[in-house]
ChimeraX commands (.cxc) that place a marker at each C-alpha (Angstrom):
marker #1 position 146.81,-68.11,226.85 radius 0.5
marker #1 position 143.39,-68.95,226.61 radius 0.5
marker #1 position 141.46,-70.24,223.50 radius 0.5
marker #1 position 137.96,-69.21,222.65 radius 0.5
marker #1 position 135.34,-71.82,222.43 radius 0.5
marker #1 position 132.88,-71.15,219.34 radius 0.5
marker #1 position 129.53,-70.44,220.27 radius 0.5
marker #1 position 126.61,-72.63,218.54 radius 0.5
marker #1 position 125.49,-69.70,216.43 radius 0.5
marker #1 position 129.00,-69.06,215.06 radius 0.5
marker #1 position 129.17,-72.60,214.27 radius 0.5
marker #1 position 125.81,-72.76,212.54 radius 0.5
marker #1 position 126.92,-69.62,210.51 radius 0.5
marker #1 position 129.87,-71.60,209.09 radius 0.5
marker #1 position 127.94,-74.62,208.28 radius 0.5
marker #1 position 125.42,-72.08,206.47 radius 0.5
marker #1 position 128.31,-70.49,204.70 radius 0.5
marker #1 position 129.56,-73.88,203.39 radius 0.5
marker #1 position 126.25,-75.04,202.48 radius 0.5
marker #1 position 125.79,-72.11,200.12 radius 0.5
marker #1 position 129.38,-72.64,198.71 radius 0.5
marker #1 position 128.54,-76.29,197.93 radius 0.5
marker #1 position 125.10,-75.37,196.31 radius 0.5
marker #1 position 127.11,-73.23,193.91 radius 0.5
marker #1 position 129.31,-76.08,192.72 radius 0.5
marker #1 position 128.51,-78.23,190.01 radius 0.5
marker #1 position 127.07,-81.86,190.66 radius 0.5
marker #1 position 129.95,-84.35,190.16 radius 0.5
marker #1 position 127.72,-86.08,187.53 radius 0.5
marker #1 position 127.85,-82.91,185.58 radius 0.5
marker #1 position 131.76,-82.78,185.35 radius 0.5
marker #1 position 131.78,-86.29,183.53 radius 0.5
marker #1 position 132.31,-85.75,179.86 radius 0.5
marker #1 position 129.17,-86.73,177.78 radius 0.5
marker #1 position 129.82,-89.30,175.16 radius 0.5
marker #1 position 130.32,-88.06,171.41 radius 0.5
marker #1 position 127.26,-88.38,169.09 radius 0.5
marker #1 position 127.66,-91.68,167.09 radius 0.5
marker #1 position 130.28,-91.06,163.81 radius 0.5
marker #1 position 128.53,-89.29,161.03 radius 0.5
marker #1 position 128.37,-91.10,157.69 radius 0.5
marker #1 position 128.91,-89.05,154.51 radius 0.5
marker #1 position 127.70,-90.21,151.09 radius 0.5
marker #1 position 128.74,-88.90,147.98 radius 0.5
marker #1 position 126.55,-88.47,144.58 radius 0.5
marker #1 position 127.64,-92.05,143.20 radius 0.5
marker #1 position 126.74,-93.53,146.64 radius 0.5
marker #1 position 123.47,-91.78,146.84 radius 0.5
marker #1 position 122.70,-92.39,143.18 radius 0.5
marker #1 position 122.89,-96.04,143.64 radius 0.5
marker #1 position 121.34,-96.05,147.02 radius 0.5
marker #1 position 118.34,-94.26,146.00 radius 0.5
marker #1 position 118.36,-95.50,142.35 radius 0.5
marker #1 position 117.94,-91.80,140.99 radius 0.5
marker #1 position 119.96,-89.96,138.52 radius 0.5
marker #1 position 122.52,-87.21,138.77 radius 0.5
marker #1 position 120.10,-84.97,137.37 radius 0.5
marker #1 position 117.49,-85.78,140.21 radius 0.5
marker #1 position 120.25,-84.89,142.95 radius 0.5
marker #1 position 121.18,-81.88,141.41 radius 0.5
marker #1 position 117.54,-80.81,141.08 radius 0.5
marker #1 position 116.98,-81.75,145.03 radius 0.5
marker #1 position 120.02,-79.48,145.69 radius 0.5
marker #1 position 118.69,-76.47,143.72 radius 0.5
marker #1 position 115.28,-76.79,145.43 radius 0.5
marker #1 position 117.00,-77.27,148.79 radius 0.5
marker #1 position 115.31,-80.45,149.61 radius 0.5
marker #1 position 118.46,-82.26,150.24 radius 0.5
marker #1 position 121.36,-80.28,152.30 radius 0.5
marker #1 position 125.07,-80.75,150.99 radius 0.5
marker #1 position 128.60,-79.95,151.19 radius 0.5
marker #1 position 130.82,-79.25,148.48 radius 0.5
marker #1 position 134.64,-80.12,149.07 radius 0.5
marker #1 position 137.08,-79.63,146.41 radius 0.5
marker #1 position 134.67,-80.02,143.82 radius 0.5
marker #1 position 133.10,-83.12,145.18 radius 0.5
marker #1 position 129.51,-83.05,146.61 radius 0.5
marker #1 position 128.66,-84.78,149.89 radius 0.5
marker #1 position 125.42,-85.55,151.83 radius 0.5
marker #1 position 125.14,-86.53,155.54 radius 0.5
marker #1 position 123.23,-89.65,155.74 radius 0.5
marker #1 position 121.08,-88.38,158.44 radius 0.5
marker #1 position 120.05,-85.56,156.19 radius 0.5
marker #1 position 119.16,-88.16,153.31 radius 0.5
marker #1 position 117.16,-90.07,155.87 radius 0.5
marker #1 position 115.33,-86.93,157.26 radius 0.5
marker #1 position 114.32,-85.88,153.58 radius 0.5
marker #1 position 112.91,-89.58,153.08 radius 0.5
marker #1 position 111.10,-89.49,156.40 radius 0.5
marker #1 position 109.59,-86.08,155.59 radius 0.5
marker #1 position 108.75,-87.06,152.11 radius 0.5
marker #1 position 110.11,-84.02,150.40 radius 0.5
marker link #1:1,2 radius 0.2
marker link #1:2,3 radius 0.2
marker link #1:3,4 radius 0.2
marker link #1:4,5 radius 0.2
marker link #1:5,6 radius 0.2
marker link #1:6,7 radius 0.2
marker link #1:7,8 radius 0.2
marker link #1:8,9 radius 0.2
marker link #1:9,10 radius 0.2
marker link #1:10,11 radius 0.2
marker link #1:11,12 radius 0.2
marker link #1:12,13 radius 0.2
marker link #1:13,14 radius 0.2
marker link #1:14,15 radius 0.2
marker link #1:15,16 radius 0.2
marker link #1:16,17 radius 0.2
marker link #1:17,18 radius 0.2
marker link #1:18,19 radius 0.2
marker link #1:19,20 radius 0.2
marker link #1:20,21 radius 0.2
marker link #1:21,22 radius 0.2
marker link #1:22,23 radius 0.2
marker link #1:23,24 radius 0.2
marker link #1:24,25 radius 0.2
marker link #1:25,26 radius 0.2
marker link #1:26,27 radius 0.2
marker link #1:27,28 radius 0.2
marker link #1:28,29 radius 0.2
marker link #1:29,30 radius 0.2
marker link #1:30,31 radius 0.2
marker link #1:31,32 radius 0.2
marker link #1:32,33 radius 0.2
marker link #1:33,34 radius 0.2
marker link #1:34,35 radius 0.2
marker link #1:35,36 radius 0.2
marker link #1:36,37 radius 0.2
marker link #1:37,38 radius 0.2
marker link #1:38,39 radius 0.2
marker link #1:39,40 radius 0.2
marker link #1:40,41 radius 0.2
marker link #1:41,42 radius 0.2
marker link #1:42,43 radius 0.2
marker link #1:43,44 radius 0.2
marker link #1:44,45 radius 0.2
marker link #1:45,46 radius 0.2
marker link #1:46,47 radius 0.2
marker link #1:47,48 radius 0.2
marker link #1:48,49 radius 0.2
marker link #1:49,50 radius 0.2
marker link #1:50,51 radius 0.2
marker link #1:51,52 radius 0.2
marker link #1:52,53 radius 0.2
marker link #1:53,54 radius 0.2
marker link #1:54,55 radius 0.2
marker link #1:55,56 radius 0.2
marker link #1:56,57 radius 0.2
marker link #1:57,58 radius 0.2
marker link #1:58,59 radius 0.2
marker link #1:59,60 radius 0.2
marker link #1:60,61 radius 0.2
marker link #1:61,62 radius 0.2
marker link #1:62,63 radius 0.2
marker link #1:63,64 radius 0.2
marker link #1:64,65 radius 0.2
marker link #1:65,66 radius 0.2
marker link #1:66,67 radius 0.2
marker link #1:67,68 radius 0.2
marker link #1:68,69 radius 0.2
marker link #1:69,70 radius 0.2
marker link #1:70,71 radius 0.2
marker link #1:71,72 radius 0.2
marker link #1:72,73 radius 0.2
marker link #1:73,74 radius 0.2
marker link #1:74,75 radius 0.2
marker link #1:75,76 radius 0.2
marker link #1:76,77 radius 0.2
marker link #1:77,78 radius 0.2
marker link #1:78,79 radius 0.2
marker link #1:79,80 radius 0.2
marker link #1:80,81 radius 0.2
marker link #1:81,82 radius 0.2
marker link #1:82,83 radius 0.2
marker link #1:83,84 radius 0.2
marker link #1:84,85 radius 0.2
marker link #1:85,86 radius 0.2
marker link #1:86,87 radius 0.2
marker link #1:87,88 radius 0.2
marker link #1:88,89 radius 0.2
marker link #1:89,90 radius 0.2
marker link #1:90,91 radius 0.2
marker link #1:91,92 radius 0.2
view
């Protein structure tokens, strides 16, 4: 029983095939989970009134005019600190 010796062309085809397979695989660095963004801080109406020295009515107006995004959970209004900072930065 005689074994065949692969030709250089055949070996090159194998190398090319392996190269194409490897090129389709993700880079190992892409498989590392990305860190989560820093924890988001929420402020309620009372916090925000004290922080900005404004009244409840002012906050109500900003919400009605869509100047300040908010979430209402179980009847309580919450604001993302990032949204408040962005509103102040934009000068809305």
